[in-house]
C-alpha positions, 0 to 999 in steps of 0.5 A: 552522486552516491546515496544510502537507502536505509530499509529494503521494504517496499518503499526503500527497495523501489526507491533505491532501485529506481535511483540506481536505474538513473545512474546514481550509486545506491547503497541499500541497507537493512538489518535483516541479514537473510534479506540482504543475502537474498537480494544479492542473489536476485531474490526479491522479498516483495512482488512488484511487476518489473522490480526483480529484473531492475534489481538484478540489472543494477546490481550486476552493473555495480550501481546497486549494493546491499549491506547491513551496516549503515555506519560502514558506508556513511562516509561514502555517501552524500544523502541518506534516505530513511525508508524504514517501517513505521508500524502502527502502535495499538493507539493508532500512532506511527511507531518511530523507533526504527526512524530514530534508531537510524538517526542515532546511527547517523549521529554516532558515525557522521564525520562530514556534511550530510543530508538526511531525508525521511522517506517513510510516512511519518507524522508531522514533527518527525523530521525535527525529532530526527534532527534533534536525535542526530544533534544529541549524538553529535554533541556527545562526540564533541561535534556540535558544530558539524553541519547537516540538514534534514528534509522530508521527501514523502513517497506516492507509490502505488503497489503494482505500478510503483516503478512507473510512479517513481520514474514518471511521478505526478509530483516530487514533494520535498520539505526543506529548511535550507538552500543547501538541502535544496541544491542537493535535492535538485541535483538528485532529482535532475534526471526527472525534472529534465522531463518536466516532472514537477518538484514541489518544495515546501517547509518540512511540516507541510511535506509531512502532512501532504502525504497523510492528507493525500492518502486520507482524501483517497480513502475518503472517496472510497468510503464515501462511494461505499456509503452511497452504494449501500444507500443505493441498494436500499432506495433502488438506485444503481451505484454504477450509474451514479458513479458515471454521473458524478464522475463526469463533473470535472470538480469531482473526477472519475478516480477512486469512485468505485464501490466495493468491499473496502480498502486495505493495504499498508498505507490507507488504514495505517495513515488514516489512523495515524492522522486521527491520532495526530489530531487527538494529540493536538486537541482536535477531533477528525470527524470525517476521517473517523467516519471514513474508518468506520465505513471501511470496517463495515464494508469489509464484511459486506460480502459475508452479509450478502452471502448470509442473507442469500442463504438465510443464515444457513452457511454451515457446510457450504463451499465458497470460492474466493477469487482474489486475496491480496488487498488490490491487484498486482501485489501480494500484499495482505496487510489489512486485506478485506479477504482476511476479514471475510475468510474469518467470518466464513470459517466462523460460520462453518464454511469450507473456503476454496481460494485462488489468487495469482500471487498472494496465496503464499503470503496469505498462508503467513496470516491464516495458514492452511485453514482454507484450501488453496486452489490451482486456478480460478476454475479449480476454486469453483469446484462444487462451490455454493457461491463464488465471491470476487474479492480482488479484481485481477485481470484474469478474473474479468472474462472467465468461461462462465459456461465452464464455471457453471458446470463446476459449481454446485449452485450458480451464484456470483457475488461481485465485490468489485462490480466488474461483471455485467449482471444482465449477461450473467443472469441471462446465462442462469447465474444469480448475480449480486453486486455492491450498490445495485439490485 
């Protein structure tokens, strides 16, 4: 079977590479010539554990190819996945110009039956827009009767574990309109269903909604726990004990119940905004999600507020160490990262920032340049620091040599933005320890 993946961003590149790993011939298409050349030379544009080796292996085996022109290879494939970007507009809606341009290209070039699958996260109704766009182009060519199908196959990849998520999925959701489309998707995903991974077939609008609803639910859990954590501090409760107590309830479960300094990334912020906008466009007010968004925006500034309170507002000239910059571990993604909000607040307060992240420092420079100092390791970041703020819970931050750090720092203050440390142990060593949701 031969397929094309349009877009070599996070979703497109992981999807294409994993399909190639299962023996499928894959053409990855992107209009960025430099990106395609780099991929052909084994230079991967994103950080994802294990992806570079898999790309190189399948490219050398001839199962994974890279190109800049979809129209040239369209006759050679059975399925086209559209995995192009859907960046948010100023009003929060998803910008579909790249999705519709792919549809126009297909409509201008198509000569045989094709299954066109939206893989990008798109609002409900997008697949119908894709279908209309392709049909309009076919009509212009006098090919109004040429058969094709559209489908929706949303992705559920977590950055840092994307390969495992694709190869061993919780579920594969597919929205379809015809038996023929179902037969094609069954063949494509057969290597996965052999291992009893679930295929969930729905109508197309439901498949499109499932993706948004899933991310909105996870974002809601995060903001709920952050809201509860902030109240815990006021009333004297401990959020870690609360999390343990409610997480043991099987109806609630333990996942995504960690308090911290807010969520970020390419999915949750964008998808929450898009779902709110979809509701507004249809005359409905998403009250819960608006609260989720508001709590998260507040939480991104919580570490600064704790530091500001500790020093009674006197931050001018202080040196602050930041551990972690990316929005989560195992990725260099800085989109909507809480660290960016924190850094801007610190700089505005006259603070000198020394930061260290295992993989995201080069990406951070694209956002804030050299306005902060980039340390060579976590210890270097704490040199003469007046406080260390944990922002991203990378594994290498979990068990540092606190005795060494205490000698390097000007003042032994730890503000734990992810609640990964034992406060009693640090206090017994002479540190002042501040966390989220406990005293």
